[in-house]
DSSP file (Angstrom, degrees, kcal/mol; ACC not computed):
  #  RESIDUE AA STRUCTURE BP1 BP2  ACC     N-H-->O    O-->H-N    N-H-->O    O-->H-N    TCO  KAPPA ALPHA  PHI   PSI    X-CA   Y-CA   Z-CA
    1    1 A M     >        0   0    0      0, 0.0     4,-2.1     0, 0.0     5,-0.2   0.000 360.0 360.0 360.0 -51.5   -0.1    0.0    0.1
    2    2 A R  H  >  +     0   0    0      1,-0.2     4,-2.5     2,-0.2     5,-0.2   0.907 360.0  51.1 -66.7 -41.4    2.8    2.4    0.9
    3    3 A M  H  > S+     0   0    0      1,-0.2     4,-3.2     2,-0.2    -1,-0.2   0.930 109.4  52.1 -59.3 -44.7    4.7    1.7   -2.4
    4    4 A M  H  > S+     0   0    0      1,-0.2     4,-2.7     2,-0.2    -1,-0.2   0.933 108.8  48.4 -60.4 -44.6    1.5    2.3   -4.3
    5    5 A L  H  X S+     0   0    0     -4,-2.1     4,-2.9     1,-0.2    -1,-0.2   0.916 113.9  48.6 -63.3 -41.9    0.9    5.7   -2.6
    6    6 A K  H  X S+     0   0    0     -4,-2.5     4,-2.3     2,-0.2    -1,-0.2   0.907 111.6  49.0 -64.5 -41.5    4.6    6.6   -3.3
    7    7 A F  H  X S+     0   0    0     -4,-3.2     4,-2.2     2,-0.2    -2,-0.2   0.896 112.0  47.7 -62.9 -44.1    4.3    5.6   -6.9
    8    8 A L  H  X S+     0   0    0     -4,-2.7     4,-2.6    -5,-0.2    -2,-0.2   0.876 110.5  52.4 -64.8 -39.4    1.1    7.6   -7.3
    9    9 A S  H  X S+     0   0    0     -4,-2.9     4,-2.5    -5,-0.2    -2,-0.2   0.940 108.8  50.1 -63.0 -45.6    2.7   10.6   -5.7
   10   10 A R  H  X S+     0   0    0     -4,-2.3     4,-1.7     1,-0.2    -2,-0.2   0.904 112.3  47.0 -59.7 -40.5    5.6   10.4   -8.1
   11   11 A I  H  X S+     0   0    0     -4,-2.2     4,-2.0     2,-0.2    -1,-0.2   0.934 112.9  49.1 -69.8 -40.2    3.4   10.2  -11.1
   12   12 A W  H  X S+     0   0    0     -4,-2.6     4,-2.8     1,-0.2    -2,-0.2   0.922 111.0  51.5 -65.9 -42.2    1.1   13.2   -9.8
   13   13 A N  H  < S+     0   0    0     -4,-2.5    -1,-0.2     1,-0.2    -2,-0.2   0.865 112.8  45.8 -62.9 -36.5    4.3   15.3   -9.2
   14   14 A T  H >< S+     0   0    0     -4,-1.7     3,-0.6    -5,-0.2    -1,-0.2   0.870 113.8  45.7 -71.8 -40.7    5.5   14.6  -12.7
   15   15 A I  H 3< S+     0   0    0     -4,-2.0    -2,-0.2     1,-0.2    -1,-0.2   0.920 124.4  33.6 -70.6 -46.5    2.2   15.3  -14.4
   16   16 A S  T 3< S+     0   0    0     -4,-2.8    -1,-0.2    -5,-0.2    -2,-0.2  -0.181  81.4 158.8-105.3  41.6    1.5   18.6  -12.3
   17   17 A A    <   -     0   0    0     -3,-0.6     2,-1.0     1,-0.1    -3,-0.1  -0.319  50.7-110.9 -71.1 148.8    5.0   19.8  -11.9
   18   18 A D        +     0   0    0      1,-0.2    -1,-0.1    -5,-0.1    -2,-0.1  -0.701  37.5 179.2 -84.8 106.6    5.4   23.6  -11.2
   19   19 A R        +     0   0    0     -2,-1.0    -1,-0.2     3,-0.0     3,-0.1   0.277  37.1 121.2 -96.8  13.7    6.9   24.9  -14.5
   20   20 A R  S    S-     0   0    0      1,-0.1     5,-0.1     2,-0.1    -2,-0.0  -0.319  74.5 -88.0 -71.7 155.9    7.1   28.6  -13.4
   21   21 A P     >  -     0   0    0      0, 0.0     4,-1.5     0, 0.0     3,-0.4  -0.212  35.8-115.3 -55.5 153.5   10.5   30.4  -13.3
   22   22 A E  H  > S+     0   0    0      1,-0.2     4,-2.3     2,-0.2     5,-0.2   0.833 114.1  58.7 -63.0 -32.3   12.4   30.2  -10.1
   23   23 A W  H  > S+     0   0    0      1,-0.2     4,-1.9     2,-0.2    -1,-0.2   0.848 105.5  50.9 -70.8 -26.8   12.2   33.8   -9.5
   24   24 A E  H  > S+     0   0    0     -3,-0.4     4,-1.7     2,-0.2    -1,-0.2   0.861 109.3  49.5 -69.3 -38.8    8.4   33.6   -9.5
   25   25 A K  H  X S+     0   0    0     -4,-1.5     4,-2.3     2,-0.2    -2,-0.2   0.882 110.7  49.4 -67.0 -40.7    8.4   30.8   -7.1
   26   26 A Q  H  X S+     0   0    0     -4,-2.3     4,-2.3     2,-0.2    -2,-0.2   0.895 109.6  53.6 -65.6 -39.1   10.7   32.7   -4.8
   27   27 A R  H  X S+     0   0    0     -4,-1.9     4,-2.2     1,-0.2    -2,-0.2   0.914 109.5  47.3 -61.8 -41.0    8.4   35.7   -5.0
   28   28 A E  H  X S+     0   0    0     -4,-1.7     4,-2.4     1,-0.2    -1,-0.2   0.890 110.1  51.6 -69.6 -41.9    5.4   33.7   -4.0
   29   29 A R  H  X S+     0   0    0     -4,-2.3     4,-2.3     2,-0.2    -1,-0.2   0.892 110.4  49.9 -60.0 -41.5    7.3   32.1   -1.1
   30   30 A E  H  X S+     0   0    0     -4,-2.3     4,-2.6     2,-0.2    -2,-0.2   0.920 109.8  51.3 -64.1 -42.6    8.3   35.6    0.2
   31   31 A F  H  X S+     0   0    0     -4,-2.2     4,-2.5     1,-0.2    -2,-0.2   0.931 110.5  48.7 -60.8 -46.4    4.7   36.8   -0.1
   32   32 A I  H  X S+     0   0    0     -4,-2.4     4,-2.6     1,-0.2    -1,-0.2   0.886 110.4  50.6 -58.9 -41.1    3.5   33.8    1.9
   33   33 A E  H  X S+     0   0    0     -4,-2.3     4,-1.3     2,-0.2    -1,-0.2   0.924 111.2  48.5 -68.0 -39.0    6.1   34.4    4.6
   34   34 A A  H  < S+     0   0    0     -4,-2.6     4,-0.4     2,-0.2     3,-0.4   0.951 113.5  46.7 -63.0 -45.8    5.0   38.1    4.8
   35   35 A V  H >< S+     0   0    0     -4,-2.5     3,-1.9     1,-0.2    -2,-0.2   0.942 111.5  51.9 -61.8 -46.3    1.3   37.2    5.1
   36   36 A N  H 3< S+     0   0    0     -4,-2.6    -1,-0.2     1,-0.3    -2,-0.2   0.759 103.7  59.5 -63.4 -24.1    2.2   34.5    7.7
   37   37 A S  T 3< S+     0   0    0     -4,-1.3     2,-0.3    -3,-0.4    -1,-0.3   0.603  77.3 108.1 -79.6  -7.6    4.1   37.0    9.8
   38   38 A L    <   -     0   0    0     -3,-1.9     3,-0.3    -4,-0.4    -3,-0.0  -0.509  55.7-161.1 -71.9 127.3    1.1   39.2   10.2
   39   39 A K  S    S+     0   0    0     -2,-0.3    -1,-0.2     1,-0.2    -3,-0.0   0.775  84.7  41.7 -82.2 -23.9   -0.1   39.0   13.9
   40   40 A T  S    S+     0   0    0     12,-0.1     2,-0.2     2,-0.1    -1,-0.2   0.297  78.0 130.8-109.7   7.0   -3.5   40.2   13.6
   41   41 A L        -     0   0    0     -3,-0.3     2,-0.4    -6,-0.2    10,-0.2  -0.426  32.9-175.7 -64.5 128.0   -4.6   38.5   10.4
   42   42 A K  E     -A   50   0A   0      8,-2.7     8,-2.0    -2,-0.2     2,-0.4  -0.964   9.4-162.7-124.6 138.4   -8.0   36.7   10.8
   43   43 A V  E     -A   49   0A   0     -2,-0.4     6,-0.2     6,-0.2     5,-0.0  -0.994  13.1-142.6-120.4 131.5   -9.7   34.6    8.1
   44   44 A T    >   -     0   0    0      4,-2.6     3,-2.1    -2,-0.4     6,-0.0  -0.464  30.0-106.4 -84.5 162.4  -13.4   33.8    8.3
   45   45 A P  T 3  S+     0   0    0      0, 0.0    -1,-0.1     0, 0.0    -2,-0.0   0.796 122.7  59.4 -61.3 -22.6  -14.8   30.3    7.3
   46   46 A G  T 3  S-     0   0    0      2,-0.1    -3,-0.0     1,-0.0     0, 0.0   0.602 123.2-105.6 -80.0  -7.9  -16.2   32.2    4.2
   47   47 A G  S <  S+     0   0    0     -3,-2.1     2,-0.1     1,-0.3    -1,-0.0   0.401  71.5 141.0 103.1  -2.8  -12.7   33.2    3.2
   48   48 A R        -     0   0    0     -5,-0.0    -4,-2.6     1,-0.0     2,-0.3  -0.480  36.9-150.2 -77.1 147.3  -12.7   36.9    4.1
   49   49 A M  E     +A   43   0A   0     -6,-0.2     2,-0.3    -2,-0.1    -6,-0.2  -0.869  15.6 179.7-119.2 148.6   -9.7   38.3    5.6
   50   50 A S  E     -A   42   0A   0     -8,-2.0    -8,-2.7    -2,-0.3     2,-0.3  -0.989   1.3-177.4-147.5 148.8   -9.2   41.2    8.1
   51   51 A I        -     0   0    0     -2,-0.3   -10,-0.1   -10,-0.2    -2,-0.0  -0.989  39.1 -97.4-143.4 145.1   -6.2   42.7    9.7
   52   52 A D    >>  -     0   0    0     -2,-0.3     3,-1.4     1,-0.2     4,-1.3  -0.509  29.9-143.9 -65.4 119.0   -5.7   45.5   12.3
   53   53 A P  H 3> S+     0   0    0      0, 0.0     4,-2.7     0, 0.0     5,-0.2   0.794  98.6  62.7 -58.1 -27.5   -5.0   48.7   10.3
   54   54 A E  H 3> S+     0   0    0      1,-0.2     4,-2.3     2,-0.2     5,-0.1   0.870  98.9  53.7 -68.0 -35.1   -2.5   49.8   13.0
   55   55 A E  H <> S+     0   0    0     -3,-1.4     4,-2.4     2,-0.2    -1,-0.2   0.927 109.8  48.1 -63.9 -47.1   -0.3   46.7   12.3
   56   56 A I  H  X S+     0   0    0     -4,-1.3     4,-2.4     1,-0.2     5,-0.2   0.939 111.3  51.1 -58.8 -48.0   -0.2   47.7    8.6
   57   57 A R  H  X S+     0   0    0     -4,-2.7     4,-2.6     1,-0.2    -1,-0.2   0.910 108.5  49.7 -56.8 -44.7    0.7   51.2    9.5
   58   58 A E  H  X S+     0   0    0     -4,-2.3     4,-2.4     1,-0.2    -1,-0.2   0.922 113.2  48.0 -59.8 -44.5    3.5   50.1   11.8
   59   59 A Q  H  X S+     0   0    0     -4,-2.4     4,-2.1     2,-0.2    -1,-0.2   0.846 110.1  51.0 -67.7 -33.8    5.0   47.8    9.0
   60   60 A V  H  X S+     0   0    0     -4,-2.4     4,-2.8     2,-0.2    -1,-0.2   0.898 110.8  49.4 -71.4 -42.3    4.8   50.5    6.4
   61   61 A L  H  X S+     0   0    0     -4,-2.6     4,-1.9    -5,-0.2    -2,-0.2   0.909 112.1  47.6 -55.8 -45.3    6.6   52.9    8.7
   62   62 A E  H  X S+     0   0    0     -4,-2.4     4,-2.3     2,-0.2    -2,-0.2   0.938 111.4  50.7 -64.8 -46.6    9.3   50.4    9.4
   63   63 A A  H  X S+     0   0    0     -4,-2.1     4,-2.7     1,-0.2    -2,-0.2   0.900 109.8  50.2 -59.1 -46.2    9.7   49.6    5.7
   64   64 A R  H  X S+     0   0    0     -4,-2.8     4,-0.7     1,-0.2    -1,-0.2   0.920 112.8  46.7 -64.2 -38.0   10.0   53.3    4.8
   65   65 A E  H >< S+     0   0    0     -4,-1.9     3,-0.6    -5,-0.2     4,-0.3   0.930 114.2  47.0 -59.7 -47.9   12.7   53.8    7.5
   66   66 A R  H 3< S+     0   0    0     -4,-2.3     3,-0.3     1,-0.2    -2,-0.2   0.862 121.6  37.1 -68.2 -37.7   14.6   50.6    6.4
   67   67 A L  H >< S+     0   0    0     -4,-2.7     3,-2.2    -5,-0.2     4,-0.3   0.342  80.1 107.1 -99.7   5.1   14.4   51.6    2.7
   68   68 A K  G X<  +     0   0    0     -4,-0.7     3,-1.7    -3,-0.6    -1,-0.2   0.752  67.3  71.9 -57.1 -25.0   14.8   55.4    2.8
   69   69 A H  G 3  S+     0   0    0     -3,-0.3    -1,-0.3     1,-0.3    -2,-0.1   0.638  89.4  62.8 -70.1 -10.2   18.3   55.2    1.5
   70   70 A F  G <  S+     0   0    0     -3,-2.2     2,-0.5     2,-0.0    -1,-0.3   0.695  91.8  78.5 -78.4 -24.2   16.8   54.2   -1.9
   71   71 A V    <   -     0   0    0     -3,-1.7     2,-0.5    -4,-0.3     0, 0.0  -0.769  67.8-149.1-100.4 132.2   15.0   57.6   -2.3
   72   72 A R        -     0   0    0     -2,-0.5    -3,-0.0     2,-0.0    -2,-0.0  -0.814  16.8-128.6 -93.3 134.4   16.7   60.8   -3.4
   73   73 A K              0   0    0     -2,-0.5    -1,-0.0     1,-0.1     0, 0.0  -0.611 360.0 360.0 -76.4 135.5   15.4   64.1   -2.1
   74   74 A P              0   0    0      0, 0.0    -1,-0.1     0, 0.0    -2,-0.0   0.526 360.0 360.0 -64.3 360.0   14.7   66.7   -4.7
């Protein structure tokens, strides 16, 4: 039974292989990590999502500070 499942799994992985470029897969992984790091993210059984706006504000301010060296002042 176990060998059969392993065999079927191998066939399935071959048939439905992810053929996207590596950069796209990496970008998706980074997005998933970012979403998973949100502390106040809540998902309803219906699939709706909500997050505390204050958490988003804090993250935006931190990102601005961290990346301000990329911006040239006029």
